[in-house]
N, C-alpha and C positions, 0 to 999 in steps of 0.2 A: 305319186308320192318316186323323187329321187330317194335311190340308194347311197345313203351316206358309208362314209369311205373310213374305215379304222387305217392303224395304220401297221402294218405287218412286218415290223422291224423286231429281228428276232433279238435276244440281249443273251451276248456271250458273258460268260463270266471270266475275269482277266485276275488271276490269282496269281501273283508273283511268288515271294522268296517265303512269305509264310504256307501255312495249310497242313494238309494231312504229309507227314513224312519230314516235316519240317524238324530239324535237329538230327535226325537219323543220318542224311547223307555225310560222305566220309569229308574230309576238310577239303579235298580238292574239288569233288563233287560240287559244296556248298560254295566254294570259291565262285567256280563255272557259273552255278546258278545266279549268284549276286553281280557276277559279270554278264552273264548274257540279260538280266534285267536292265542294268545302265545304258548297255547297247540300242535295247528294246525301245526302252522310252526316249533314246537320241534317234530313235530312227535307222539303226544301222539294222535291217532285218537278217539281212546275210550274216553279220557280224554275231548277232543273239542267234541266230539258228545253229552255229557253230558250237556257241558254247552251252547251249541245253543237250545238243549231241555228244559233247564232251562229258559233259554232267551224267548223262545217261548211261555212259561206258563205264562211266568211274563208278556210279552205284547202281546196279539195274534193280535193285527192290523202293527206290524213292519214284514215287509216283508222278511227280514235279516234274522231272527232265521231260518225258514223253508231252504231259499235259502243257506245259508251256510252250515245247516244239508245236501241238499242233494246234495253239495260240497263233503264234509266230507263221505256221502253213494258212491260215485261216485270210490272217493279213495281207501274204502271196498270193488270195484266191487257188488255192492248191486244195479244193475240197476234200478230193480223196487222201490226198497226205494227212490233211489234218483228222480225218474220221480212222484211220489207221491209228495215229497218234493217241486219239484218245482212248481208243480201245485197249491198246497197250499199254494206257495210265490207269484205266478200268480193272484191267489185268491184275495189276501190282495193286492197287487197292479198292476192291468192291465198294468202298462208301465212300469214294471220291466225290461229293455232288457236282463241284462245279465240271468235272470231267465230263459225269451224266449229261449235266445242261447244257453243255457245248454240244456231246453226237447227237441229243436226242434236238437239238434246233436243225442238225444238218438233215438228219432224219425228215424232219417235221419239213423244210425249205425242197425235200424231194417229194413230200406228199405221201409218204412211208408211213402212216399214223398210227400203225398200231406198235410198229417199232418205236418209233417217236414217243408214245406214251408210255413203254416200259422204261426209256432212259429216262423222262422227266417225273416221271414218280419215282421214280430211282433219287433220283436231284432233289425233288424236295424234300422226301422223307429223310436222305442222308444228311442233308444241309437245312432243316425249314427254314433256315432266316435269309437265304437264298432269293433275294426278290427276283431277280430274274428269270431264277427256272418257276418261280410261282406265274411270271408274265408268259412266258414260253408256253406254258401249261394251259394258259390263258388262250394264246393263239390257237393252241392244239385242240380246246372244246368249241373253238368256234369252228375250226375246219371239219370237226366231226358234227356239225351243226347242234350246239348241246350249248346255246346263248345262258340259258340258267348256271350251267358249271362253271361257263367261261367266267360270267359275270363274280363269283365267288374264286374264282383262281384271280382276276384283278385286284377285285377289293383284301386279298389275302397280298398281294405283291404292293398295293398301295400302304398296306399297315407297315410294312418294312419300308420304304420308300414313297414318303406320301408327296415329294414334288415331283415325282415320274410324269411330265407333262403327256407323253404318248400312252403309259398307260390309262390315264386319265380319258384321254380322246377316245382310244377304244373301250373302253368301259363305258362310256357316254354311248358309243355305235351300239354295244350289245343293248343294255338298258330300251334304247328307243325299238331295237328290235323286238322285245320284252312287251313294248308299248307304257313303259315306265318312261312319260315325257319328263314331267318335272324331274324325275331323278337323272334323265340323262342330260337336262338343260344346265342342272346344278355341275355335274362331270363336264361337261364340255366347258362352261364358264372356266372351271379349276384350269382346264388345257389351256385355255384362251389367257390366261393368267400368267403361266408357265411357257407358253410358247407362243409369244404375240405376234409373230413374223411367219407363223404357219397358215397359207391360206387354206389347208384342208381342214382344220379344227376351226377357223373361221366359218366356212362356207356350212361345215355340220350345224353349228349354233344357230347358224340362220336356218338352215334347214327348219331344226326343229321349233325356234321361233316362229316359223310359217306355220307349223302342225298345228302351234297355241294360237293363230291367227293375231299374232302380234305382229305386224307386218311390218310397222313402222322400224322395230329394232330389226326384224330380220333383212330389210332393206338393208340399212346401216350396216351388218354385221357383213352382207353379202359383196356391197360396194367396197369396203373395206377387202376383203379374200382378193378381189378381183384387184385392188391397187396393189397388194401384198405377192400378188402371181397372175399380170395378166395373159398368160396363156396356163391357166388353168380352167379349162373346160366348164367343169360343174358349178363352179361360181359363176359365171355368165348363164347357165341356164338357170340355178336357182334365183339367181336375179331376177333374170326374165319370167318365170311363174310369180314372183312375188309381184312385179309391178303390173301383171296381167290380175292377181287376185285385186289389186287396189286401184284397179282399170285405168290404168295409164299405158295405153296402147302403144304408144311410142316408144316410152323408156321401154317397153319389152322388146317392141323390134330391133330397136340400138343394142341390148344386149343378148338377143338370142341369135343375131347377126355373127355375134361374135362368137357366139357357142357353137354355131354350126360350121363356121368357118375353121374355127380352131378341131372340131371333130365332125368331118362331114359325111360318115356313116354313123351315126349317133342315130338311129330312128325318134327316139324319145324327143331328142329335143330338134330334130328338124319339124316334128308335128306340134311343138310347142311352135316353133315360129313359125307354123301355117297358121296355127290358129292366132298368133298376134298381128300377121298380117293380115286374116281375114278379121280381128275386129278394128283394124285402122281403115282398112279401106276393100272390101271384098270382091269388089269389082277389079279391085288391081290385079294385071296380069301376073306378077312375085305372090300373087296370095294361091294362084291357081297352082303354077310352076312347083311351089316350097310342099303344096300339100299333093301333088302327084310325086314329088321326088319322096317325099315320107313314107309312101305307098309303096314304091320302089323297092326302099330300103326294108318295107317291113309289110308286107300286104295286110298283116291281121293287126295293122294299127287304126284301129279304132277312132281315134281322136281325130285322125287325117280323113280318112274316111267322111267322118260325121262335118266336119268343116268343109270340105267339098261338095256337099250335099248343098251346103249353105250357096257356097259359091256357083253352082249349076242351079239353084233355082233363082238367082239374084239376076242371071243373064235372059233364062226363059228357058234354060236346057232340062224341060220336065222328064226326057226319057232319061236323061244320063242321071237324074237326080235320084230317079226310080232305081236303077241298076245299083246305084252305091249306097241305097237302103238295104237293096236284096244281100248286098255283099257283107253290110254291119249285120244284119241277121246272120251269118255263116262264123262269125265272131264271136268267142263264148265271152268275152270279157266286155262285148258293145251290146250285148242283147239287155231284153230290158227296156229300163228307161230313157238310153240313148237313142235306141233302135224307135222306139213310141215315138221321142222328140222329133226323131228324123222324119217320120212320116208325117207327123204336124205340118212339118216345114213343107213338105212336099204340097201338101193341099191347099198351099198358098199359090203356088206356082201356077204361071200363065202360058202358056206355048209362047215362045218368040216374043217374050214381053218381060221388060226388065222390070224386077220387083224387089222389097225388100223382105226377108223372111222373117214374119211374126214370130214363131216358137224358137225358144233358148234353151239351151241345155241347163242344168241347174248345178250347182256343186264344182264343175271345172274338169274334174279329173275322172275321165271317159276310159281308162285304159288303165292298167299296169305299168308302169315305169321300171325300164331295165335298170 
C-alpha cells in the first residue's frame, strides 16, 4: 500500500485591524495600525513592520501591534522574531486566539508537540470559530499519531470553512488510515473539486479507488495527476501499480520507469518496477538488474527477492533461487505465503535449463510499502 500524502500546510491567522483590543488603541496607535494594514496588503513588508512597531510603542497594552508584527515577520521568514512577537501579544492578552494559533503553528513546525498542543488548545478555546486553529490542531493530532482525534479536529475546521480543500485532503488521508475508505473517497472527491490542479489530491483519490478495486477510475485519476505534475513521483508509482493490477505490464513498466527516474532511492518504487519488468519479460536483463537494485536499496525488500527467485528459476539457476528463498524466510513481512510460493517455484527449477516458473503469488502486495 502506498502512503497517501496529507498536506502539512499550517494555517496562520491574519487578523488585521479588528480583534482583541480594537477600539482601545490611542488615536496615533490606531492610525499606525491602519497604515500598516494598507502597507501589508500592498506588499510593503518593511513599511508595515515599521508602522506596527510605531503602534506598539504608542499603546503598550494593545495586543494587535505585536501580533501583526509577528505576521509580517513570518512573511519575511523570521520565525524567531515572529515567535517573540506572538508571545508579547499573548502577554498583553492571554485570550488572543489568533496569536495562540500562530505561535502553536511555529512550535508544531519545530516538532515541539507538547508546547504546540498548549497553544493550539488555547487558540481553539479562546476563539472557537477559528477554522485555522482547528486545522492546525488536526495537524498536531496527526503528528501525535492520534488519527481519530485528528479527524475530529479537521471536521470541526470544515464546519467553519467548508470549502477548505486542504482540510478535505487531510481528512481524506486520516480516514484512510482509519480504514474508512468510503468516507475517505468522499473527502478526496471534495478536495479534488476544490483543488483540481493538485497532483497530491488526485493521486490520493486514485490510490483510494485502487484500494476499492475500482481500477479504471483509479487509472484515470492517477493519469490526470501525472498530467498536472509530471515530476510527482507518487503519481507515477501509483499509476504503475494500478496498471499491474489491470495486468497491463507494458503500461506499468512505462509508468514505473518514470517513477524510479524521479526517485531513484525509493525501494518501493524500485521493487514495483522490478515486478513490472518481470511480468513483461522475466528473462530480460533489465528485470534482473532492477530487482537487484531494489534489494541493494533495501535488503528486506521481500517483493524484489520474490521476483528475483522467478528470474533465477527461469534461467535455470536453481542454487541462486534457493538462496533467495532463504533470504525471504529471514524477512518478517515476507514469511508465510510469499516464502511458500517461492519454494513452489523453485521446485520447477531445472539446473542449467530455462523454464517458465509455474507458481505465482496471489494478492500482489508482499511487503509493506514505505
